[in-house]
C-alpha positions in Angstrom: -0.2 0.0 -0.2 1.7 3.6 -1.0 1.4 6.6 1.2 -2.1 7.4 2.6 -3.6 10.4 3.5 -6.4 11.4 6.0 -9.0 13.9 5.1 -11.0 15.5 7.5 -14.0 17.6 7.1 -15.5 19.4 9.9 -19.6 20.5 9.2 -21.8 22.2 11.2 -24.5 21.1 13.2 -26.5 24.3 13.2 -26.3 27.6 11.0 -25.1 30.4 11.8 -28.6 31.4 12.9 -28.5 29.1 16.0 -31.5 26.8 13.7 -30.2 23.0 13.1 -28.3 21.8 10.4 -31.2 19.1 8.3 -29.8 15.8 8.7 -30.6 14.9 4.8 -27.4 17.8 4.5 -25.4 15.6 6.7 -26.5 12.3 5.1 -26.0 13.7 1.5 -22.4 14.7 2.2 -21.7 11.4 3.6 -22.9 9.4 0.6 -20.8 12.1 -1.9 -17.4 11.0 0.2 -18.5 7.6 0.6 -19.5 6.9 -3.5 -16.6 9.2 -4.1 -14.0 6.9 -2.1 -16.0 3.8 -2.0 -15.2 4.1 2.2 -15.9 6.8 4.7 -16.2 7.4 8.7 -18.9 10.2 10.3 -18.1 10.7 13.9 -21.3 11.1 15.3 -20.4 12.8 18.9 -20.5 16.4 18.9 -17.6 18.5 18.7 -17.3 22.3 20.2 -14.9 24.9 18.6 -15.6 28.7 19.1 -13.5 31.2 17.0 -13.4 35.0 16.0 -14.2 36.7 12.7 -14.3 40.8 12.6 -14.7 40.9 16.2 -17.5 38.8 16.3 -17.5 34.9 18.3 -18.7 32.1 16.5 -19.6 28.9 18.8 -19.7 25.5 16.5 -21.2 22.2 17.0 -19.4 20.2 14.6 -19.7 16.4 13.4 -16.5 14.7 11.4 -16.6 13.2 8.4 -12.8 11.6 7.2 -11.3 9.4 4.4 -8.5 7.6 4.1 -7.3 7.3 0.5 -4.4 7.6 -1.2 -2.1 10.1 -1.7 -2.5 11.7 -4.4 -2.9 15.6 -6.0 -6.4 14.5 -7.5 -7.8 13.5 -4.5 -6.9 16.7 -3.3 -8.2 19.2 -5.8 -11.5 17.2 -5.3 -11.7 18.6 -1.5 -10.8 22.3 -2.8 -13.5 21.6 -4.6 -16.1 20.2 -2.1 -14.9 22.6 0.2 -17.1 25.4 -1.8 -19.9 22.8 -2.4 -20.2 23.0 1.5 -19.8 26.7 2.3 -22.8 27.0 -0.1 -24.8 23.8 1.2 -24.1 24.7 4.6 -24.7 28.5 4.7 -21.0 29.3 6.3 -18.4 31.6 5.9 -15.9 28.8 5.6 -15.6 25.1 6.1 -12.7 23.4 7.4 -10.8 20.6 5.5 -7.8 19.0 7.1 -5.2 16.4 5.7 -2.5 14.6 7.1 -0.5 11.7 6.4 -1.0 8.3 8.0 0.6 4.9 8.4 -1.7 1.9 8.5 -0.4 -0.9 10.2 
């Protein structure tokens, strides 16, 4: 097995106005990842975060999806494109997607 990279997608459970994100949006996103990469994982416990932009403090309740894929440029491009889609879908100023190399034993 070649080099692998984990991509983690952090998505809100609440819109910025405090209303709940419909679960259908989360399921749609998860299925897109699973379809694209044949496997995906979804942590269902709530991750809490806080950040500031323009003097406004935002509190986040987040969920996390992740996939482990070969470390190839086309996968990075997929996630860069997905980020823009998710910003619109979830009505966010930004969507945090991280990646890091992994070693599977």
